[in-house]
PyMOL Python script that loads the backbone (N, CA, C, O; Angstrom):
from pymol import cmd

cmd.read_pdbstr("""\
ATOM      1  N   MET A   1      11.041  11.524  -9.082  1.00  0.00           N
ATOM      2  CA  MET A   1       9.676  11.136  -9.337  1.00  0.00           C
ATOM      3  C   MET A   1       8.836  12.423  -9.356  1.00  0.00           C
ATOM      4  O   MET A   1       9.049  13.330  -8.551  1.00  0.00           O
ATOM      5  N   LYS A   2       7.889  12.480 -10.280  1.00  0.00           N
ATOM      6  CA  LYS A   2       7.078  13.689 -10.407  1.00  0.00           C
ATOM      7  C   LYS A   2       5.612  13.308 -10.519  1.00  0.00           C
ATOM      8  O   LYS A   2       5.249  12.338 -11.184  1.00  0.00           O
ATOM      9  N   ILE A   3       4.779  14.095  -9.851  1.00  0.00           N
ATOM     10  CA  ILE A   3       3.335  13.914  -9.930  1.00  0.00           C
ATOM     11  C   ILE A   3       2.698  15.297  -9.878  1.00  0.00           C
ATOM     12  O   ILE A   3       2.853  16.027  -8.899  1.00  0.00           O
ATOM     13  N   GLY A   4       1.982  15.647 -10.940  1.00  0.00           N
ATOM     14  CA  GLY A   4       1.437  17.005 -11.029  1.00  0.00           C
ATOM     15  C   GLY A   4       2.571  18.006 -10.979  1.00  0.00           C
ATOM     16  O   GLY A   4       3.550  17.871 -11.714  1.00  0.00           O
ATOM     17  N   GLY A   5       2.455  19.010 -10.123  1.00  0.00           N
ATOM     18  CA  GLY A   5       3.503  20.011  -9.948  1.00  0.00           C
ATOM     19  C   GLY A   5       4.401  19.705  -8.767  1.00  0.00           C
ATOM     20  O   GLY A   5       5.077  20.594  -8.248  1.00  0.00           O
ATOM     21  N   VAL A   6       4.411  18.449  -8.339  1.00  0.00           N
ATOM     22  CA  VAL A   6       5.197  18.033  -7.175  1.00  0.00           C
ATOM     23  C   VAL A   6       6.351  17.154  -7.640  1.00  0.00           C
ATOM     24  O   VAL A   6       6.175  16.235  -8.440  1.00  0.00           O
ATOM     25  N   ARG A   7       7.520  17.458  -7.125  1.00  0.00           N
ATOM     26  CA  ARG A   7       8.707  16.656  -7.426  1.00  0.00           C
ATOM     27  C   ARG A   7       9.138  15.960  -6.139  1.00  0.00           C
ATOM     28  O   ARG A   7       9.263  16.589  -5.088  1.00  0.00           O
ATOM     29  N   ILE A   8       9.363  14.646  -6.241  1.00  0.00           N
ATOM     30  CA  ILE A   8       9.758  13.859  -5.075  1.00  0.00           C
ATOM     31  C   ILE A   8      11.182  13.364  -5.300  1.00  0.00           C
ATOM     32  O   ILE A   8      11.452  12.624  -6.246  1.00  0.00           O
ATOM     33  N   ASP A   9      12.084  13.779  -4.423  1.00  0.00           N
ATOM     34  CA  ASP A   9      13.463  13.309  -4.466  1.00  0.00           C
ATOM     35  C   ASP A   9      13.554  12.131  -3.497  1.00  0.00           C
ATOM     36  O   ASP A   9      13.790  12.316  -2.303  1.00  0.00           O
ATOM     37  N   THR A  10      13.367  10.925  -4.019  1.00  0.00           N
ATOM     38  CA  THR A  10      13.297   9.744  -3.157  1.00  0.00           C
ATOM     39  C   THR A  10      14.641   9.419  -2.500  1.00  0.00           C
ATOM     40  O   THR A  10      14.670   8.853  -1.408  1.00  0.00           O
ATOM     41  N   SER A  11      15.742   9.768  -3.146  1.00  0.00           N
ATOM     42  CA  SER A  11      17.050   9.472  -2.554  1.00  0.00           C
ATOM     43  C   SER A  11      17.317  10.339  -1.319  1.00  0.00           C
ATOM     44  O   SER A  11      18.018   9.922  -0.398  1.00  0.00           O
ATOM     45  N   ALA A  12      16.747  11.552  -1.313  1.00  0.00           N
ATOM     46  CA  ALA A  12      16.928  12.452  -0.172  1.00  0.00           C
ATOM     47  C   ALA A  12      15.693  12.500   0.729  1.00  0.00           C
ATOM     48  O   ALA A  12      15.740  13.056   1.826  1.00  0.00           O
ATOM     49  N   GLY A  13      14.583  11.913   0.258  1.00  0.00           N
ATOM     50  CA  GLY A  13      13.350  11.941   1.049  1.00  0.00           C
ATOM     51  C   GLY A  13      12.749  13.329   1.143  1.00  0.00           C
ATOM     52  O   GLY A  13      12.155  13.691   2.159  1.00  0.00           O
ATOM     53  N   LYS A  14      12.906  14.113   0.071  1.00  0.00           N
ATOM     54  CA  LYS A  14      12.403  15.496   0.075  1.00  0.00           C
ATOM     55  C   LYS A  14      11.343  15.686  -1.000  1.00  0.00           C
ATOM     56  O   LYS A  14      11.338  15.007  -2.027  1.00  0.00           O
ATOM     57  N   VAL A  15      10.443  16.630  -0.730  1.00  0.00           N
ATOM     58  CA  VAL A  15       9.333  16.926  -1.638  1.00  0.00           C
ATOM     59  C   VAL A  15       9.357  18.412  -1.957  1.00  0.00           C
ATOM     60  O   VAL A  15       9.559  19.243  -1.072  1.00  0.00           O
ATOM     61  N   TYR A  16       9.148  18.743  -3.232  1.00  0.00           N
ATOM     62  CA  TYR A  16       9.179  20.132  -3.680  1.00  0.00           C
ATOM     63  C   TYR A  16       7.950  20.472  -4.507  1.00  0.00           C
ATOM     64  O   TYR A  16       7.473  19.660  -5.300  1.00  0.00           O
ATOM     65  N   THR A  17       7.445  21.687  -4.312  1.00  0.00           N
ATOM     66  CA  THR A  17       6.457  22.274  -5.216  1.00  0.00           C
ATOM     67  C   THR A  17       7.179  23.466  -5.827  1.00  0.00           C
ATOM     68  O   THR A  17       7.490  24.438  -5.140  1.00  0.00           O
ATOM     69  N   GLY A  18       7.437  23.381  -7.113  1.00  0.00           N
ATOM     70  CA  GLY A  18       8.291  24.388  -7.741  1.00  0.00           C
ATOM     71  C   GLY A  18       9.679  24.252  -7.140  1.00  0.00           C
ATOM     72  O   GLY A  18      10.254  23.163  -7.142  1.00  0.00           O
ATOM     73  N   GLU A  19      10.222  25.352  -6.624  1.00  0.00           N
ATOM     74  CA  GLU A  19      11.548  25.323  -5.989  1.00  0.00           C
ATOM     75  C   GLU A  19      11.443  25.247  -4.469  1.00  0.00           C
ATOM     76  O   GLU A  19      12.455  25.157  -3.774  1.00  0.00           O
ATOM     77  N   LYS A  20      10.217  25.283  -3.958  1.00  0.00           N
ATOM     78  CA  LYS A  20       9.993  25.309  -2.510  1.00  0.00           C
ATOM     79  C   LYS A  20       9.897  23.896  -1.941  1.00  0.00           C
ATOM     80  O   LYS A  20       9.126  23.065  -2.422  1.00  0.00           O
ATOM     81  N   GLN A  21      10.705  23.641  -0.898  1.00  0.00           N
ATOM     82  CA  GLN A  21      10.631  22.339  -0.230  1.00  0.00           C
ATOM     83  C   GLN A  21       9.424  22.323   0.699  1.00  0.00           C
ATOM     84  O   GLN A  21       9.153  23.298   1.400  1.00  0.00           O
ATOM     85  N   VAL A  22       8.702  21.201   0.695  1.00  0.00           N
ATOM     86  CA  VAL A  22       7.521  21.031   1.536  1.00  0.00           C
ATOM     87  C   VAL A  22       7.841  19.977   2.591  1.00  0.00           C
ATOM     88  O   VAL A  22       8.275  18.872   2.265  1.00  0.00           O
ATOM     89  N   GLU A  23       7.623  20.326   3.853  1.00  0.00           N
ATOM     90  CA  GLU A  23       7.875  19.395   4.950  1.00  0.00           C
ATOM     91  C   GLU A  23       6.672  18.477   5.126  1.00  0.00           C
ATOM     92  O   GLU A  23       5.556  18.946   5.347  1.00  0.00           O
ATOM     93  N   LEU A  24       6.896  17.178   5.028  1.00  0.00           N
ATOM     94  CA  LEU A  24       5.843  16.194   5.215  1.00  0.00           C
ATOM     95  C   LEU A  24       6.215  15.255   6.354  1.00  0.00           C
ATOM     96  O   LEU A  24       7.393  15.000   6.605  1.00  0.00           O
ATOM     97  N   THR A  25       5.200  14.745   7.039  1.00  0.00           N
ATOM     98  CA  THR A  25       5.446  13.711   8.037  1.00  0.00           C
ATOM     99  C   THR A  25       5.760  12.413   7.292  1.00  0.00           C
ATOM    100  O   THR A  25       5.566  12.328   6.079  1.00  0.00           O
ATOM    101  N   ALA A  26       6.241  11.414   8.013  1.00  0.00           N
ATOM    102  CA  ALA A  26       6.578  10.135   7.391  1.00  0.00           C
ATOM    103  C   ALA A  26       5.358   9.503   6.731  1.00  0.00           C
ATOM    104  O   ALA A  26       5.460   8.958   5.632  1.00  0.00           O
ATOM    105  N   LEU A  27       4.217   9.570   7.386  1.00  0.00           N
ATOM    106  CA  LEU A  27       3.006   8.972   6.821  1.00  0.00           C
ATOM    107  C   LEU A  27       2.513   9.753   5.600  1.00  0.00           C
ATOM    108  O   LEU A  27       2.059   9.150   4.628  1.00  0.00           O
ATOM    109  N   GLU A  28       2.598  11.080   5.639  1.00  0.00           N
ATOM    110  CA  GLU A  28       2.217  11.895   4.482  1.00  0.00           C
ATOM    111  C   GLU A  28       3.123  11.564   3.297  1.00  0.00           C
ATOM    112  O   GLU A  28       2.659  11.456   2.162  1.00  0.00           O
ATOM    113  N   TYR A  29       4.414  11.405   3.568  1.00  0.00           N
ATOM    114  CA  TYR A  29       5.378  11.080   2.519  1.00  0.00           C
ATOM    115  C   TYR A  29       5.061   9.716   1.900  1.00  0.00           C
ATOM    116  O   TYR A  29       5.057   9.575   0.677  1.00  0.00           O
ATOM    117  N   ARG A  30       4.798   8.718   2.740  1.00  0.00           N
ATOM    118  CA  ARG A  30       4.452   7.385   2.222  1.00  0.00           C
ATOM    119  C   ARG A  30       3.171   7.424   1.403  1.00  0.00           C
ATOM    120  O   ARG A  30       3.068   6.761   0.371  1.00  0.00           O
ATOM    121  N   LEU A  31       2.198   8.199   1.859  1.00  0.00           N
ATOM    122  CA  LEU A  31       0.938   8.333   1.131  1.00  0.00           C
ATOM    123  C   LEU A  31       1.180   8.978  -0.234  1.00  0.00           C
ATOM    124  O   LEU A  31       0.615   8.542  -1.236  1.00  0.00           O
ATOM    125  N   LEU A  32       2.008  10.002  -0.274  1.00  0.00           N
ATOM    126  CA  LEU A  32       2.340  10.656  -1.544  1.00  0.00           C
ATOM    127  C   LEU A  32       3.048   9.686  -2.488  1.00  0.00           C
ATOM    128  O   LEU A  32       2.773   9.686  -3.688  1.00  0.00           O
ATOM    129  N   LEU A  33       3.949   8.864  -1.966  1.00  0.00           N
ATOM    130  CA  LEU A  33       4.641   7.876  -2.798  1.00  0.00           C
ATOM    131  C   LEU A  33       3.660   6.855  -3.374  1.00  0.00           C
ATOM    132  O   LEU A  33       3.809   6.423  -4.517  1.00  0.00           O
ATOM    133  N   ILE A  34       2.666   6.474  -2.586  1.00  0.00           N
ATOM    134  CA  ILE A  34       1.640   5.547  -3.083  1.00  0.00           C
ATOM    135  C   ILE A  34       0.886   6.184  -4.238  1.00  0.00           C
ATOM    136  O   ILE A  34       0.668   5.545  -5.268  1.00  0.00           O
ATOM    137  N   PHE A  35       0.486   7.440  -4.074  1.00  0.00           N
ATOM    138  CA  PHE A  35      -0.222   8.140  -5.148  1.00  0.00           C
ATOM    139  C   PHE A  35       0.667   8.286  -6.381  1.00  0.00           C
ATOM    140  O   PHE A  35       0.206   8.092  -7.506  1.00  0.00           O
ATOM    141  N   ALA A  36       1.938   8.627  -6.174  1.00  0.00           N
ATOM    142  CA  ALA A  36       2.859   8.826  -7.299  1.00  0.00           C
ATOM    143  C   ALA A  36       3.103   7.526  -8.056  1.00  0.00           C
ATOM    144  O   ALA A  36       3.278   7.539  -9.274  1.00  0.00           O
ATOM    145  N   GLY A  37       3.114   6.420  -7.349  1.00  0.00           N
ATOM    146  CA  GLY A  37       3.338   5.129  -7.982  1.00  0.00           C
ATOM    147  C   GLY A  37       2.101   4.562  -8.662  1.00  0.00           C
ATOM    148  O   GLY A  37       2.171   3.547  -9.355  1.00  0.00           O
ATOM    149  N   ASN A  38       0.967   5.226  -8.460  1.00  0.00           N
ATOM    150  CA  ASN A  38      -0.298   4.742  -9.023  1.00  0.00           C
ATOM    151  C   ASN A  38      -1.077   5.873  -9.703  1.00  0.00           C
ATOM    152  O   ASN A  38      -2.297   5.973  -9.568  1.00  0.00           O
ATOM    153  N   LYS A  39      -0.351   6.717 -10.433  1.00  0.00           N
ATOM    154  CA  LYS A  39      -0.976   7.875 -11.099  1.00  0.00           C
ATOM    155  C   LYS A  39      -2.128   7.450 -11.996  1.00  0.00           C
ATOM    156  O   LYS A  39      -2.014   6.513 -12.786  1.00  0.00           O
ATOM    157  N   GLY A  40      -3.230   8.157 -11.856  1.00  0.00           N
ATOM    158  CA  GLY A  40      -4.381   7.913 -12.713  1.00  0.00           C
ATOM    159  C   GLY A  40      -5.210   6.707 -12.321  1.00  0.00           C
ATOM    160  O   GLY A  40      -6.280   6.487 -12.890  1.00  0.00           O
ATOM    161  N   MET A  41      -4.746   5.923 -11.366  1.00  0.00           N
ATOM    162  CA  MET A  41      -5.474   4.727 -10.949  1.00  0.00           C
ATOM    163  C   MET A  41      -6.359   5.032  -9.747  1.00  0.00           C
ATOM    164  O   MET A  41      -5.997   5.816  -8.869  1.00  0.00           O
ATOM    165  N   LEU A  42      -7.506   4.406  -9.729  1.00  0.00           N
ATOM    166  CA  LEU A  42      -8.394   4.525  -8.580  1.00  0.00           C
ATOM    167  C   LEU A  42      -7.898   3.560  -7.506  1.00  0.00           C
ATOM    168  O   LEU A  42      -7.830   2.351  -7.731  1.00  0.00           O
ATOM    169  N   LEU A  43      -7.555   4.095  -6.353  1.00  0.00           N
ATOM    170  CA  LEU A  43      -7.115   3.279  -5.225  1.00  0.00           C
ATOM    171  C   LEU A  43      -8.211   3.262  -4.180  1.00  0.00           C
ATOM    172  O   LEU A  43      -8.678   4.314  -3.744  1.00  0.00           O
ATOM    173  N   THR A  44      -8.618   2.075  -3.780  1.00  0.00           N
ATOM    174  CA  THR A  44      -9.636   2.004  -2.742  1.00  0.00           C
ATOM    175  C   THR A  44      -8.996   2.398  -1.411  1.00  0.00           C
ATOM    176  O   THR A  44      -7.777   2.347  -1.247  1.00  0.00           O
ATOM    177  N   ARG A  45      -9.837   2.785  -0.484  1.00  0.00           N
ATOM    178  CA  ARG A  45      -9.337   3.144   0.835  1.00  0.00           C
ATOM    179  C   ARG A  45      -8.611   1.948   1.462  1.00  0.00           C
ATOM    180  O   ARG A  45      -7.580   2.120   2.112  1.00  0.00           O
ATOM    181  N   ASN A  46      -9.146   0.740   1.267  1.00  0.00           N
ATOM    182  CA  ASN A  46      -8.507  -0.451   1.840  1.00  0.00           C
ATOM    183  C   ASN A  46      -7.141  -0.714   1.232  1.00  0.00           C
ATOM    184  O   ASN A  46      -6.216  -1.105   1.944  1.00  0.00           O
ATOM    185  N   GLN A  47      -6.996  -0.506  -0.082  1.00  0.00           N
ATOM    186  CA  GLN A  47      -5.688  -0.685  -0.726  1.00  0.00           C
ATOM    187  C   GLN A  47      -4.667   0.265  -0.110  1.00  0.00           C
ATOM    188  O   GLN A  47      -3.539  -0.128   0.189  1.00  0.00           O
ATOM    189  N   ILE A  48      -5.068   1.508   0.076  1.00  0.00           N
ATOM    190  CA  ILE A  48      -4.163   2.512   0.643  1.00  0.00           C
ATOM    191  C   ILE A  48      -3.829   2.156   2.089  1.00  0.00           C
ATOM    192  O   ILE A  48      -2.667   2.198   2.493  1.00  0.00           O
ATOM    193  N   LEU A  49      -4.849   1.810   2.860  1.00  0.00           N
ATOM    194  CA  LEU A  49      -4.627   1.474   4.269  1.00  0.00           C
ATOM    195  C   LEU A  49      -3.669   0.294   4.427  1.00  0.00           C
ATOM    196  O   LEU A  49      -2.830   0.294   5.328  1.00  0.00           O
ATOM    197  N   GLU A  50      -3.786  -0.700   3.566  1.00  0.00           N
ATOM    198  CA  GLU A  50      -2.883  -1.850   3.629  1.00  0.00           C
ATOM    199  C   GLU A  50      -1.439  -1.449   3.360  1.00  0.00           C
ATOM    200  O   GLU A  50      -0.510  -2.003   3.949  1.00  0.00           O
ATOM    201  N   LYS A  51      -1.260  -0.479   2.464  1.00  0.00           N
ATOM    202  CA  LYS A  51       0.090  -0.056   2.081  1.00  0.00           C
ATOM    203  C   LYS A  51       0.738   0.864   3.107  1.00  0.00           C
ATOM    204  O   LYS A  51       1.964   0.963   3.151  1.00  0.00           O
ATOM    205  N   ILE A  52      -0.052   1.535   3.930  1.00  0.00           N
ATOM    206  CA  ILE A  52       0.553   2.479   4.879  1.00  0.00           C
ATOM    207  C   ILE A  52       0.517   1.995   6.320  1.00  0.00           C
ATOM    208  O   ILE A  52       0.720   2.776   7.250  1.00  0.00           O
ATOM    209  N   TRP A  53       0.261   0.715   6.501  1.00  0.00           N
ATOM    210  CA  TRP A  53       0.441   0.144   7.831  1.00  0.00           C
ATOM    211  C   TRP A  53       1.838   0.492   8.286  1.00  0.00           C
ATOM    212  O   TRP A  53       2.792   0.322   7.527  1.00  0.00           O
ATOM    213  N   ASP A  54       1.980   0.970   9.494  1.00  0.00           N
ATOM    214  CA  ASP A  54       3.335   1.360   9.910  1.00  0.00           C
ATOM    215  C   ASP A  54       4.182   0.125  10.213  1.00  0.00           C
ATOM    216  O   ASP A  54       3.660  -0.977  10.382  1.00  0.00           O
ATOM    217  N   SER A  55       5.481   0.329  10.277  1.00  0.00           N
ATOM    218  CA  SER A  55       6.423  -0.780  10.414  1.00  0.00           C
ATOM    219  C   SER A  55       6.271  -1.530  11.738  1.00  0.00           C
ATOM    220  O   SER A  55       6.681  -2.686  11.842  1.00  0.00           O
ATOM    221  N   ALA A  56       5.691  -0.889  12.743  1.00  0.00           N
ATOM    222  CA  ALA A  56       5.475  -1.550  14.027  1.00  0.00           C
ATOM    223  C   ALA A  56       4.210  -2.405  13.991  1.00  0.00           C
ATOM    224  O   ALA A  56       3.895  -3.096  14.960  1.00  0.00           O
ATOM    225  N   GLY A  57       3.480  -2.358  12.865  1.00  0.00           N
ATOM    226  CA  GLY A  57       2.273  -3.157  12.730  1.00  0.00           C
ATOM    227  C   GLY A  57       1.027  -2.464  13.237  1.00  0.00           C
ATOM    228  O   GLY A  57      -0.037  -3.078  13.318  1.00  0.00           O
ATOM    229  N   ASN A  58       1.147  -1.187  13.581  1.00  0.00           N
ATOM    230  CA  ASN A  58      -0.024  -0.438  14.031  1.00  0.00           C
ATOM    231  C   ASN A  58      -0.872  -0.063  12.834  1.00  0.00           C
ATOM    232  O   ASN A  58      -0.382   0.543  11.881  1.00  0.00           O
ATOM    233  N   PHE A  59      -2.126  -0.418  12.884  1.00  0.00           N
ATOM    234  CA  PHE A  59      -3.023  -0.164  11.770  1.00  0.00           C
ATOM    235  C   PHE A  59      -3.407   1.315  11.723  1.00  0.00           C
ATOM    236  O   PHE A  59      -3.733   1.908  12.751  1.00  0.00           O
ATOM    237  N   VAL A  60      -3.368   1.896  10.551  1.00  0.00           N
ATOM    238  CA  VAL A  60      -3.812   3.271  10.346  1.00  0.00           C
ATOM    239  C   VAL A  60      -5.314   3.211  10.087  1.00  0.00           C
ATOM    240  O   VAL A  60      -5.764   2.544   9.156  1.00  0.00           O
ATOM    241  N   GLU A  61      -6.076   3.906  10.907  1.00  0.00           N
ATOM    242  CA  GLU A  61      -7.527   3.853  10.805  1.00  0.00           C
ATOM    243  C   GLU A  61      -8.051   4.621   9.603  1.00  0.00           C
ATOM    244  O   GLU A  61      -7.375   5.493   9.058  1.00  0.00           O
ATOM    245  N   ASP A  62      -9.270   4.277   9.202  1.00  0.00           N
ATOM    246  CA  ASP A  62      -9.933   4.905   8.063  1.00  0.00           C
ATOM    247  C   ASP A  62     -10.034   6.414   8.229  1.00  0.00           C
ATOM    248  O   ASP A  62      -9.762   7.162   7.289  1.00  0.00           O
ATOM    249  N   ASN A  63     -10.426   6.870   9.425  1.00  0.00           N
ATOM    250  CA  ASN A  63     -10.537   8.314   9.662  1.00  0.00           C
ATOM    251  C   ASN A  63      -9.181   8.997   9.600  1.00  0.00           C
ATOM    252  O   ASN A  63      -9.076  10.144   9.167  1.00  0.00           O
ATOM    253  N   THR A  64      -8.142   8.291  10.033  1.00  0.00           N
ATOM    254  CA  THR A  64      -6.784   8.832   9.972  1.00  0.00           C
ATOM    255  C   THR A  64      -6.381   9.065   8.524  1.00  0.00           C
ATOM    256  O   THR A  64      -5.741  10.069   8.212  1.00  0.00           O
ATOM    257  N   LEU A  65      -6.748   8.153   7.645  1.00  0.00           N
ATOM    258  CA  LEU A  65      -6.445   8.309   6.221  1.00  0.00           C
ATOM    259  C   LEU A  65      -7.079   9.589   5.687  1.00  0.00           C
ATOM    260  O   LEU A  65      -6.428  10.342   4.962  1.00  0.00           O
ATOM    261  N   THR A  66      -8.326   9.843   6.032  1.00  0.00           N
ATOM    262  CA  THR A  66      -9.026  11.052   5.593  1.00  0.00           C
ATOM    263  C   THR A  66      -8.271  12.304   6.044  1.00  0.00           C
ATOM    264  O   THR A  66      -8.115  13.253   5.275  1.00  0.00           O
ATOM    265  N   VAL A  67      -7.811  12.298   7.273  1.00  0.00           N
ATOM    266  CA  VAL A  67      -7.078  13.444   7.824  1.00  0.00           C
ATOM    267  C   VAL A  67      -5.764  13.641   7.073  1.00  0.00           C
ATOM    268  O   VAL A  67      -5.402  14.772   6.750  1.00  0.00           O
ATOM    269  N   TYR A  68      -5.047  12.554   6.793  1.00  0.00           N
ATOM    270  CA  TYR A  68      -3.763  12.681   6.114  1.00  0.00           C
ATOM    271  C   TYR A  68      -3.913  13.138   4.664  1.00  0.00           C
ATOM    272  O   TYR A  68      -3.075  13.887   4.163  1.00  0.00           O
ATOM    273  N   VAL A  69      -4.952  12.703   4.001  1.00  0.00           N
ATOM    274  CA  VAL A  69      -5.207  13.180   2.640  1.00  0.00           C
ATOM    275  C   VAL A  69      -5.511  14.676   2.685  1.00  0.00           C
ATOM    276  O   VAL A  69      -5.039  15.432   1.836  1.00  0.00           O
ATOM    277  N   LYS A  70      -6.289  15.101   3.661  1.00  0.00           N
ATOM    278  CA  LYS A  70      -6.612  16.531   3.825  1.00  0.00           C
ATOM    279  C   LYS A  70      -5.336  17.341   4.050  1.00  0.00           C
ATOM    280  O   LYS A  70      -5.158  18.405   3.456  1.00  0.00           O
ATOM    281  N   ARG A  71      -4.451  16.836   4.907  1.00  0.00           N
ATOM    282  CA  ARG A  71      -3.191  17.544   5.181  1.00  0.00           C
ATOM    283  C   ARG A  71      -2.309  17.617   3.943  1.00  0.00           C
ATOM    284  O   ARG A  71      -1.681  18.644   3.685  1.00  0.00           O
ATOM    285  N   LEU A  72      -2.259  16.530   3.177  1.00  0.00           N
ATOM    286  CA  LEU A  72      -1.478  16.547   1.932  1.00  0.00           C
ATOM    287  C   LEU A  72      -2.012  17.608   0.981  1.00  0.00           C
ATOM    288  O   LEU A  72      -1.246  18.357   0.374  1.00  0.00           O
ATOM    289  N   ARG A  73      -3.335  17.664   0.858  1.00  0.00           N
ATOM    290  CA  ARG A  73      -3.946  18.678  -0.008  1.00  0.00           C
ATOM    291  C   ARG A  73      -3.583  20.083   0.454  1.00  0.00           C
ATOM    292  O   ARG A  73      -3.269  20.946  -0.365  1.00  0.00           O
ATOM    293  N   GLU A  74      -3.625  20.313   1.757  1.00  0.00           N
ATOM    294  CA  GLU A  74      -3.298  21.635   2.294  1.00  0.00           C
ATOM    295  C   GLU A  74      -1.836  21.990   2.037  1.00  0.00           C
ATOM    296  O   GLU A  74      -1.532  23.113   1.633  1.00  0.00           O
ATOM    297  N   LYS A  75      -0.939  21.050   2.267  1.00  0.00           N
ATOM    298  CA  LYS A  75       0.493  21.326   2.130  1.00  0.00           C
ATOM    299  C   LYS A  75       0.928  21.472   0.675  1.00  0.00           C
ATOM    300  O   LYS A  75       1.818  22.266   0.369  1.00  0.00           O
ATOM    301  N   LEU A  76       0.300  20.704  -0.225  1.00  0.00           N
ATOM    302  CA  LEU A  76       0.724  20.720  -1.624  1.00  0.00           C
ATOM    303  C   LEU A  76      -0.116  21.649  -2.489  1.00  0.00           C
ATOM    304  O   LEU A  76       0.263  21.953  -3.620  1.00  0.00           O
ATOM    305  N   GLY A  77      -1.244  22.099  -1.973  1.00  0.00           N
ATOM    306  CA  GLY A  77      -2.085  23.075  -2.667  1.00  0.00           C
ATOM    307  C   GLY A  77      -2.495  22.636  -4.060  1.00  0.00           C
ATOM    308  O   GLY A  77      -2.887  21.490  -4.278  1.00  0.00           O
ATOM    309  N   ASP A  78      -2.397  23.571  -5.002  1.00  0.00           N
ATOM    310  CA  ASP A  78      -2.816  23.322  -6.379  1.00  0.00           C
ATOM    311  C   ASP A  78      -1.799  22.516  -7.181  1.00  0.00           C
ATOM    312  O   ASP A  78      -2.025  22.220  -8.355  1.00  0.00           O
ATOM    313  N   SER A  79      -0.688  22.164  -6.557  1.00  0.00           N
ATOM    314  CA  SER A  79       0.360  21.425  -7.263  1.00  0.00           C
ATOM    315  C   SER A  79      -0.048  19.998  -7.587  1.00  0.00           C
ATOM    316  O   SER A  79       0.543  19.358  -8.456  1.00  0.00           O
ATOM    317  N   ILE A  80      -1.064  19.501  -6.885  1.00  0.00           N
ATOM    318  CA  ILE A  80      -1.500  18.121  -7.076  1.00  0.00           C
ATOM    319  C   ILE A  80      -3.014  18.057  -6.933  1.00  0.00           C
ATOM    320  O   ILE A  80      -3.607  18.776  -6.130  1.00  0.00           O
ATOM    321  N   ASN A  81      -3.631  17.181  -7.729  1.00  0.00           N
ATOM    322  CA  ASN A  81      -5.080  17.022  -7.645  1.00  0.00           C
ATOM    323  C   ASN A  81      -5.381  15.627  -7.105  1.00  0.00           C
ATOM    324  O   ASN A  81      -5.294  14.633  -7.826  1.00  0.00           O
ATOM    325  N   ILE A  82      -5.738  15.574  -5.817  1.00  0.00           N
ATOM    326  CA  ILE A  82      -6.131  14.312  -5.200  1.00  0.00           C
ATOM    327  C   ILE A  82      -7.649  14.280  -5.226  1.00  0.00           C
ATOM    328  O   ILE A  82      -8.318  14.986  -4.470  1.00  0.00           O
ATOM    329  N   GLU A  83      -8.175  13.449  -6.107  1.00  0.00           N
ATOM    330  CA  GLU A  83      -9.625  13.387  -6.297  1.00  0.00           C
ATOM    331  C   GLU A  83     -10.229  12.331  -5.371  1.00  0.00           C
ATOM    332  O   GLU A  83      -9.761  11.193  -5.318  1.00  0.00           O
ATOM    333  N   THR A  84     -11.269  12.723  -4.649  1.00  0.00           N
ATOM    334  CA  THR A  84     -12.000  11.772  -3.821  1.00  0.00           C
ATOM    335  C   THR A  84     -13.066  11.115  -4.684  1.00  0.00           C
ATOM    336  O   THR A  84     -13.884  11.800  -5.300  1.00  0.00           O
ATOM    337  N   VAL A  85     -13.057   9.788  -4.728  1.00  0.00           N
ATOM    338  CA  VAL A  85     -14.100   9.041  -5.421  1.00  0.00           C
ATOM    339  C   VAL A  85     -15.006   8.515  -4.307  1.00  0.00           C
ATOM    340  O   VAL A  85     -14.705   7.527  -3.637  1.00  0.00           O
ATOM    341  N   ARG A  86     -16.095   9.198  -4.145  1.00  0.00           N
ATOM    342  CA  ARG A  86     -16.969   8.988  -2.993  1.00  0.00           C
ATOM    343  C   ARG A  86     -17.357   7.529  -2.793  1.00  0.00           C
ATOM    344  O   ARG A  86     -17.829   6.859  -3.711  1.00  0.00           O
ATOM    345  N   GLY A  87     -17.148   7.060  -1.577  1.00  0.00           N
ATOM    346  CA  GLY A  87     -17.502   5.708  -1.207  1.00  0.00           C
ATOM    347  C   GLY A  87     -16.512   4.651  -1.649  1.00  0.00           C
ATOM    348  O   GLY A  87     -16.680   3.472  -1.334  1.00  0.00           O
ATOM    349  N   ILE A  88     -15.465   5.063  -2.387  1.00  0.00           N
ATOM    350  CA  ILE A  88     -14.501   4.079  -2.899  1.00  0.00           C
ATOM    351  C   ILE A  88     -13.081   4.389  -2.427  1.00  0.00           C
ATOM    352  O   ILE A  88     -12.461   3.575  -1.742  1.00  0.00           O
ATOM    353  N   GLY A  89     -12.563   5.577  -2.796  1.00  0.00           N
ATOM    354  CA  GLY A  89     -11.177   5.893  -2.453  1.00  0.00           C
ATOM    355  C   GLY A  89     -10.716   7.173  -3.095  1.00  0.00           C
ATOM    356  O   GLY A  89     -11.422   8.181  -3.095  1.00  0.00           O
ATOM    357  N   TYR A  90      -9.486   7.118  -3.659  1.00  0.00           N
ATOM    358  CA  TYR A  90      -8.856   8.323  -4.203  1.00  0.00           C
ATOM    359  C   TYR A  90      -8.172   8.022  -5.532  1.00  0.00           C
ATOM    360  O   TYR A  90      -7.801   6.886  -5.826  1.00  0.00           O
ATOM    361  N   ARG A  91      -8.020   9.087  -6.326  1.00  0.00           N
ATOM    362  CA  ARG A  91      -7.297   9.010  -7.594  1.00  0.00           C
ATOM    363  C   ARG A  91      -6.481  10.304  -7.730  1.00  0.00           C
ATOM    364  O   ARG A  91      -6.965  11.395  -7.429  1.00  0.00           O
ATOM    365  N   VAL A  92      -5.241  10.155  -8.186  1.00  0.00           N
ATOM    366  CA  VAL A  92      -4.406  11.308  -8.452  1.00  0.00           C
ATOM    367  C   VAL A  92      -4.037  11.277  -9.923  1.00  0.00           C
ATOM    368  O   VAL A  92      -3.495  10.287 -10.413  1.00  0.00           O
ATOM    369  N   ASP A  93      -4.330  12.360 -10.625  1.00  0.00           N
ATOM    370  CA  ASP A  93      -4.017  12.434 -12.047  1.00  0.00           C
ATOM    371  C   ASP A  93      -2.638  13.005 -12.280  1.00  0.00           C
ATOM    372  O   ASP A  93      -2.097  13.728 -11.443  1.00  0.00           O
ATOM    373  N   GLN A  94      -2.074  12.673 -13.432  1.00  0.00           N
ATOM    374  CA  GLN A  94      -0.770  13.115 -13.913  1.00  0.00           C
ATOM    375  C   GLN A  94       0.280  12.394 -13.167  1.00  0.00           C
ATOM    376  O   GLN A  94       1.468  12.610 -13.408  1.00  0.00           O
TER     377      GLN A  94
END
""", "prot")
cmd.dss("prot")
cmd.show_as("cartoon", "prot")
cmd.util.cbc("prot")
cmd.orient("prot")
C-alpha cells in the first residue's frame, strides 16, 4: 500500500519512507492505515476516533488524536501531506 512517499507493507506491519524504515506505535500505524484507505477523502475527527478505538474498548480522546497526527507528521516528514481541515478533521492526498 502506498500513500504519498510512504510505503506500507501490511503483511509485515512495516512502514517505509524511501528505503528507510519508520518505527510507528500501534495507534500511529492504525491511523496511517485509515488515511491510506481513504486517500483524498475528508475524514471527520469522529470518523477517525470511531475507527481507532482500541481492542480493549478504551476510547481514544480527541486531544489524543491531535497528538498522534502530530507525531505521524514528525515521523513521516515531507513524505506525506496530512492536511488539517479546521473544525472538521483531516485529509491526506495521493
